[in-house]
N, C-alpha and C positions, 0 to 999 in steps of 0.2 A: 103205679102198679108199673111191674116189670116182665115184658113180653118175651118168649121162648118162640125163637122161630121155628114151624115145623117143615119137615118135608114138602108137606104135600101144598104149602103156599100158605097157612093158617097162623094163626100164632096162637099163645095157651099164657094165660098171665099165670104168673110165676110169686107171687105178693099177695096176702089178702088172706078173707076167710072164704072168699065167692067163688061155687064149685069152678072147675076145670067147665071153659070155653074156648070155642074155635071162634078168633075174629078175625075176620079178612085180612090180606095181606092185598098192594098192590102186584097183578102181577104184566102193569107196565107202566108207565110214567109219558103223559104227556106235557107238547109244552104250551104253552099259553102267553095269550099277549100281556102284558101289562099295560093299559090304555094312556095311564098316566105319565110312566115312565118311557113307554114305548119305544121296552125292547122283550124278545122271550124269557121267560122264566121257566125251568122246568117246577111242573106242581104233578103230586102225587092226592089220584082221588082218594085212595085213606091209607095212614101208614099206620100198619098197627090197631087202629081202630079212629085214627084221628082226620077228622078229613080236609082235603082242602092243602095238606103239609109245603110248605117247601123247605127243603132240603136248607139247611144254617148255610153250605157253601156255598151256596147257591144266592141265597140273603146276602152273602157280603161281599161280593161281587157287584164289579161298577161298569159302565157301558164300556168303557175301556177296557176291561181284562174279557169281556164277553163278545168284542169283535177283534182281538187276536186270537182268545180261543174259536172263534172264527174262523179264523185266516183270511178276514176280510181289511186289505189296506186303505181302499178305498172310505170304509165306515170309519175306521181307525183317523184317517186324517180327519176327515171331516170332525169331528169329536174333539180330539186336539184341537180345533179350534174355535171350540166355544166355552162356554166357564167351567168344563168340565176337567179341562188340562188341567187346573187344580188340584184335580184326585189321581194325575197320573202314581202316586207313585203309592197312593192306598194299596193296603194290604186287606185280603177277604181271613178270615177265621184263619187258615194254615199259615197265614203270613206271607200269602205271597201274592207279589205286584205281576200288574200288565209285562212287564220285560220279564221274570222268571218264566213267565208263560208262553212268549216267545219262543223260549233258548230250550224246549224241555223240546222232545220229540211227537210229532203232530202228527204223522201220518198212520194211520190200520188200516188192517184189512186188505186190498188189494194192491193198495198205494205204499205196503209196511218201507222203512226202508228206503222210500225215494227224495229227493228232495221236494220240496217244498217254499217256492218262492216268493208266494205271497205272506207265509211268515219269516220267513227273514226281510222281507220289505216292512213288514210290523215291525221286527227288532231296529229296524233302522229308522223309521221315523220316530219310534218312542225315543232312542239315542239324540239324535237330531233336535226335539223336544225337551232333551234335558233331564230325562228321566235319572234318577240316582241312580249311579250301576251298582252301587255298595250296601244296598240293602238287606240284612241280611233274614233269609226268611225261614223255611222250613228246613230245622237241624242246621239252621245257621249257617247256610249256603248264599251265598252269593249268586248271583247270574251268572257273572262267568263260572264259577266252580259247578252248577247245574249245565252246562252247555258243552265243557269238558269231559263231562263222563259219560252226557246223552248223544242221539244216534240224529241224524237231519233234524232240524237245519243246523245242528251244532258248529261247524267248520265256519261257515261263512259266522255268523254271529261271532262266536271265539273272537276271527279275526279284528270286527269291528271292538267289540269290547276292547280290547288290546290296543287298538288305534286310537281307542276315546279313553286310555288309560287308567280300566278299573283294579282298583288293589289285590293285586296280585299275590299279597303277603299274609290278604285275610283267612285266618284260621276259621273251621268249623267247627260245631259241639265234638269231632272227635282229633282236633285239632289238624287237619290236615288242610290244604293250600288246592290250589285248582291245580297244580301241578303233580300233586298226590291223586287227583282224581283223576288226570290222566291217564298215569301209572296204572291204578287200580283196573279202570277201564282197558286200559292198554290202546288208549287213541291216540294214534299215531300222529296223524294228517291235525288234532286239536293242538297237541306237543308242539309242532314243528310252529304253531302258530304262536303258543306264551311266549317258546325263546324268542319271541321278536322283543319283547316286553325289557322294555329297561329296567327293571328290576328283577328279571330273571335270575340270575345269579345269588342276589338277595335272598330270593323266596325257594331255592331249588338246596337249599342247607336246612330250611325248618323241619323242625322231628316234629311229630303225631305222634297223641294218644299213646301208642305201643314204642315209642321211641326209635321210630324207621323216617327217615329222609324218605322223597321220593325213588332213587333211585333204588334206596335197601328194600324199597315195598316190589320195585320190578325186575328187580330180580330173583326174590322170594318166588312170584310170580311164573318170572320163567326157569325156576330150578321145578318148582311145581310141575309146571305143563312138561316139563321135558324129562319128569320120571313118570309121567303119564302117558307118554310118549305120543302126546299131543300139542304139543311145538309151535308155533305159528310163525311164519315171516314177524307179526306184528310182536308180535313177545319179543324178539330180536332186537326190533328194531328201537321199538321206545328204549327195550334198556342199553343200544350204544346210542343214540341220542342223550339218554340221560348223563350218560359214561363219558362219549366224546364229543358230543354236540353235530355228531355225524350218522349219518341214517344208513339204509340201505340203498346204495344206487339203483334210480329210475333206469329206464331204456335207452330218454335222451343224456344223463351222465356218461353212462356208457360209454355208446357212443362219440359222446365227447372226448370221454378218458381215455380212448383209444387213439382218436384222430391227433392231440397234445402227446402222446409216448409216440406216436410215431414220426409227429412233428421233430422230438427231441432226437430221438435217434438218427435222422436226417440231417438236423442238425450237428449231431456229433460226428459225423459220421463226416458230411463235408468240413468239419472241421478237424477232424483228422488226416483227410484226402490232401488240407492245405498245407499241414504242416510237411 
């Protein structure tokens, strides 16, 4: 029987000859301890009339998934010292591994947009434990591709994945690479890390399903933002990095360049005086 959700929190059967009836739907969810497995599982009191309903995405997670999702590196380290380590690369119903979870944005509410050192530590533990870096999850994206388009803790995780030599040439279902992800999300810091990968020049030339390289994507976004008069430094810098390999100079770089220019002028003046 199909159920239509109603604004008042009830459900209405859509299939069958039964008269229209209101079926209670959950107003909240609760966490119940699974005594045998030793972890917390989300269990709904009712779900369109089905009692004790466990969502599929919850039932297909391992304890390793949950430790990462909870940003709990201590528990993760303990799990990786047991037989559960064999499930380090297991995917849930969406194709997501624990490593995928570790690079996704983890902070919400008051912490939104802040770093999560514990989630970063989980990523490091998984890499050191030998997690497969190149498993394609939902939409065919690897952990590196997710890291390149996510916010925190993505920069540090991108660096660790690049150092571990994750596949930079892997393409998702749209034909894009991690470099395309940086361009679409205008992720300057991630792009600077990706540029250190030995396959960067090769991956930079890959064309996605819309026949665009990462540079062409960046240029398109730059021009669109320019027309809307909403051009930000990140749009400029991503384009500059892909075109020239150099970004906007930071305060330290500007000071260093001024000092170098001053030293060059003094040396030239001294040489001219000596002549």
